[in-house]
Every structure is written in C-alpha cells, then in structure tokens.
N, C-alpha and C positions, 0 to 999 in steps of 0.2 A: 650359644653363649649362656653361661650359668645365670646371669641376671635376667635374661629373657625367659628362661625356663621357669622361674619362680615368681615372675612379675604378677601373673594372674592370681596368685595367692596373697598378694600384698606384702611380700617379703623382700627384704634387701639382703644381698649376699656380697660379702667382701672377703678377700683372702688377705691374711696378714702374714708378713714375713718379719718376725720379731727381732731377728738378729741374735747375737750371742750375749748371754747374761751369765755372770759368775754365780751359778746356782750350785747346790750341793753335788748334783750329778756332774756338772762341768768341772768342779773342783776335784772330784774323784778322777776324772779323765786326766787332769793336769798332774795329779800327785801319784797315781797308781802306776806300777810297772806296765800293766796291760794298756792303760791309756797312753802312756808315753810310747809304747810299741806301736799301737794301731792308729794313733792320731798325733804323730810327732810334730806336725806344723801347727797344731791347735794352740799351743802356748803362745805362739807369735801374735795371735789375735789380741791377747791380753797385754803382752809386752808392748805392742804398738798402740794400745789404747783404743782399739777398734771395738771393744765390747761396749754394751749398753747397760744403762741402769734399768732395773725393773720399772721404774717410773716412766721411762720412755714408752714402754709397751702399754702401760695403764693410760697414758695420755693419748696414744693412738686409738685405743679402744673407746675412750670417752669421746674423742672427736668423731669416730665412726658412728656411734650410737646417737650422737647429738642431732643427726640429720643433715649436717653440713655437706656430706659427701653423697647424699642420696642419688644425685644425678649420675654418679659414677658407680652405681651398683654393678657387680660383676668384675670389678677391677682389683688388682693386686696393690696393696699398700705396704710399704716397707717402713719400719720404725726408724730407719736411718735417714729417711727423706723428710724434708720439711712439708708438713701437712698443709700449711697455708699456701705454699707455692703450688702444690698439686691442685688445690681448689681454685686458685687464681688461673691456672692453666687448664681448667676443665674443658673449655671449648676446643683447645688443641687436642687434648687427650681423647675427647669424644670424636672429633673430626678425623683424626688419624688412627682411631681404634687402638690406642696405646694402653698398656697395662691390663689388657683384657684377659680374664681368667676363662680358659676353655677346658672342657673335659673331652678326652678322646676315648673312644671305645677301642680297646686293643683285643685282637683276636689271637 
C-alpha cells in the first residue's frame, strides 16, 4: 500500500480524482472536429451537469492538506464525493480497506 511505503518518511499520500472541469483543453475537445470524433460522449458530461467547478478541486486539496484525512493516507479521494462524509466513515473505510491506493508492478 502506498501510504505504508512512505510512512517512515513522515509523508502522507493521497490520490485525487478531480472529475471533469470545463478547461480550455476540454473546451477544445467539445468544439473541435477531432474531439467530437474521438470523444463523442464527452459532451454529455456537460449537458447533464456532471462537470465540476475548479473550486471543488481546490476545496478537496485544502481539506487533504489540512490534516483532517491523515488517518486515511494512501486512499483515493474523489472531488464528487462529500469529504465530510468520508471523514465520518473513516472507521469503516479503514476496517474494510476501502478506497485504498495500490501500486502494482507489471512485467
């Protein structure tokens, strides 16, 4: 587990899944012929309102560096999930080894 690997160095590691934000790159994918060809379903994310504001990613980052989630080092945090709920459920997450970030060596 990644969190275990860096613990001896006093580091906390989290993985962040930021979700989809309407950035210049994503706007290009939506508007360009190439983007429409290779990512035809991408537009649906925005049409259905499933995209996130950049602020949601900033808020997740601030929450992670605040120390509130230090017990959950090595876990995956999604910007689409309620951070407070994750913290409140930390015992279950730890007990059932949920949201654990693992690295695999592929040969």
